[in-house]
VEXBA-940548 format. One record per residue: x, y, z of N, C-alpha, C in turn; residue in one letter; residue number from 1. Coordinates in steps of 0.02 Angstrom, whole numbers. Each point is the difference from the previous one (the first is absolute). Layout:
<rs>
n.x n.y n.z ca.x ca.y ca.z c.x c.y c.z res n
X Y Z X Y Z X Y Z a NUM;
...
</rs>
This chain:
<rs>
n.x n.y n.z ca.x ca.y ca.z c.x c.y c.z res n
-595 -4851 -8901 13 -40 59 -18 -73 -15 m 1;
46 -44 8 -10 -71 -15 -43 -33 54 a 2;
-41 -46 -23 -41 -39 48 42 -55 30 l 3;
-14 -17 62 36 -57 29 -34 -65 -20 n 4;
30 -56 18 -26 -66 -22 -71 -12 22 q 5;
-17 18 62 -69 -11 24 -49 43 -39 n 6;
19 62 -15 -44 43 -40 -9 -29 -71 d 7;
55 -25 -28 -4 -31 -67 -46 -60 1 n 8;
6 -43 50 -43 -60 4 -73 21 6 m 9;
-15 50 41 -69 23 8 -26 28 -66 k 10;
42 40 -33 -21 30 -63 -13 -55 -52 h 11;
43 -50 -6 -11 -55 -46 -63 -38 18 i 12;
-11 -13 63 -61 -35 22 -62 39 -20 a 13;
2 66 8 -57 42 -20 -12 -3 -75 d 14;
54 3 -38 -6 -4 -73 -26 -68 -23 l 15;
23 -54 32 -25 -67 -18 -74 -6 16 l 16;
-21 29 55 -71 -2 18 -42 36 -54 h 17;
25 57 -22 -35 38 -53 -2 -41 -64 t 18;
58 -30 -18 2 -40 -61 -48 -59 5 r 19;
-1 -34 56 -45 -57 9 -73 21 -7 n 20;
-17 57 27 -69 26 -5 -18 12 -73 t 21;
46 30 -38 -12 12 -71 -5 -66 -38 i 22;
44 -47 14 -2 -64 -36 -65 -38 13 e 23;
-27 4 59 -64 -32 15 -55 32 -43 v 24;
1 66 -7 -50 34 -41 7 -20 -73 k 25;
61 -5 -25 11 -21 -70 -24 -72 -9 i 26;
18 -44 46 -20 -70 -4 -76 -7 -1 a 27;
-34 41 38 -74 -2 0 -29 19 -68 n 28;
34 44 -36 -23 21 -66 14 -54 -52 i 29;
63 -25 0 19 -46 -54 -15 -73 14 i 30;
-16 -17 62 -18 -68 18 59 -48 4 g 31;
60 27 2 61 -39 6 49 39 43 r 32;
55 -31 21 49 38 40 26 61 -40 p 33;
15 53 36 22 63 -32 73 -4 -19 a 34;
16 -45 -45 68 -6 -26 2 30 -70 e 35;
59 22 -21 7 34 -65 -32 -39 -57 r 36;
13 -64 -4 -27 -40 -55 -76 -4 1 g 37;
-29 -9 58 -73 -4 5 -32 67 -17 h 38;
31 55 23 -27 66 -16 4 12 -75 i 39;
55 -18 -31 7 8 -72 -51 -41 -39 g 40;
-11 -61 21 -50 -43 -32 -70 31 6 e 41;
-15 24 59 -66 30 11 -10 61 -45 y 42;
51 45 -2 -6 60 -42 -4 -19 -73 l 43;
39 -49 -22 -3 -22 -70 -69 -28 -16 a 44;
-29 -35 48 -67 -29 -12 -52 54 -12 s 45;
7 57 34 -46 55 -10 13 36 -66 l 46;
64 12 -15 19 37 -60 -14 -39 -64 i 47;
17 -65 1 -4 -40 -61 -58 -50 -1 f 48;
-45 5 48 -59 -44 5 22 -74 0 d 49;
39 -16 52 25 -68 8 -38 -33 57 i 50;
-24 -61 -11 -30 -40 54 58 -38 32 a 51;
17 19 61 55 -33 35 -19 -70 22 l 52;
49 -44 2 -11 -68 27 -21 6 73 e 53;
-40 -47 23 -21 0 70 60 -9 46 d 54;
46 -42 -21 60 -14 40 58 41 -27 s 55;
35 35 45 57 41 -21 62 -41 -16 a 56;
-3 -65 11 60 -41 -14 -10 -47 -59 n 57;
-44 18 -46 -9 -39 -61 64 6 -41 h 58;
30 -55 -20 65 4 -35 -4 35 -68 p 59;
38 55 -6 9 33 -64 -56 44 -25 g 60;
-58 -3 30 -57 38 -25 -33 37 58 i 61;
-11 65 -8 -35 39 50 -74 8 -16 d 62;
-17 -6 -64 -70 7 -18 -10 -2 -75 g 63;
-60 21 -21 -19 0 -70 -34 66 -17 f 64;
16 26 -60 -33 61 -24 -74 -15 -10 f 65;
-43 44 24 -72 -10 -5 -29 30 -64 r 66;
33 51 -27 -29 35 -57 55 24 -47 s 67;
-22 29 -56 47 27 -48 31 -54 -45 g 68;
50 19 -39 30 -46 -48 36 -59 33 p 69;
16 6 64 35 -54 35 -47 -42 44 l 70;
-65 10 -6 -49 -36 41 13 -75 -1 a 71;
3 -29 59 11 -72 7 73 -20 3 g 72;
45 46 -14 72 -16 2 26 7 72 k 73;
48 -43 17 29 1 66 55 53 6 s 74;
11 23 61 50 52 12 35 -11 67 v 75;
63 17 2 39 -1 62 25 70 11 n 76;
-23 33 53 18 70 15 62 1 43 v 77;
47 42 -18 62 8 39 6 72 23 k 78;
15 10 64 9 66 28 67 1 37 t 79;
42 46 -20 67 6 30 7 69 32 y 80;
41 3 51 11 63 35 43 49 -39 g 81;
42 -26 -44 39 43 -43 11 -37 -66 k 82;
17 39 -51 9 -29 -66 66 -39 -2 r 83;
-6 -64 -13 58 -43 -6 -6 -40 -64 e 84;
52 -35 -17 -1 -37 -64 -18 -73 9 t 85;
-36 -16 54 -20 -69 12 -76 -6 -9 i 86;
-20 -60 -17 -71 -16 -2 -8 -69 29 l 87;
-37 -4 54 -9 -63 36 -58 -39 -31 d 88;
16 -47 -43 -52 -42 -30 20 -74 9 i 89;
-48 -43 -7 11 -71 3 -13 -30 -69 q 90;
53 -17 -37 -10 -27 -68 -49 -59 -3 p 91;
-6 -36 55 -45 -57 2 -74 22 1 k 92;
-13 62 23 -68 25 7 -7 69 -32 y 93;
10 4 -64 -3 65 -34 -72 21 -13 l 94;
-17 62 18 -66 27 -17 0 25 -72 p 95;
-58 19 -25 -5 29 -67 35 68 -1 d 96;
-10 39 54 29 68 6 28 11 69 y 97;
</rs>
């Protein structure tokens, strides 16, 4: 049985409320808005021991490796929703990695 327009609007509103609640919880953990790029940067910082820049809008660089063979090298983390053949970089602000 198909939902009518009013039922669809209510259902979407309920789903958006749930999503917003989840995004607030994620933002509280990562300290930035719960957007794909910020989440990816946060996870990469934990996995690869990266000290993220204080500002999320630093041109071309998201942070620096804290340890290992790349310690002190800059990095720009990219997170995409699906595998595509593009890489969004700024040639003017290239990181080490």
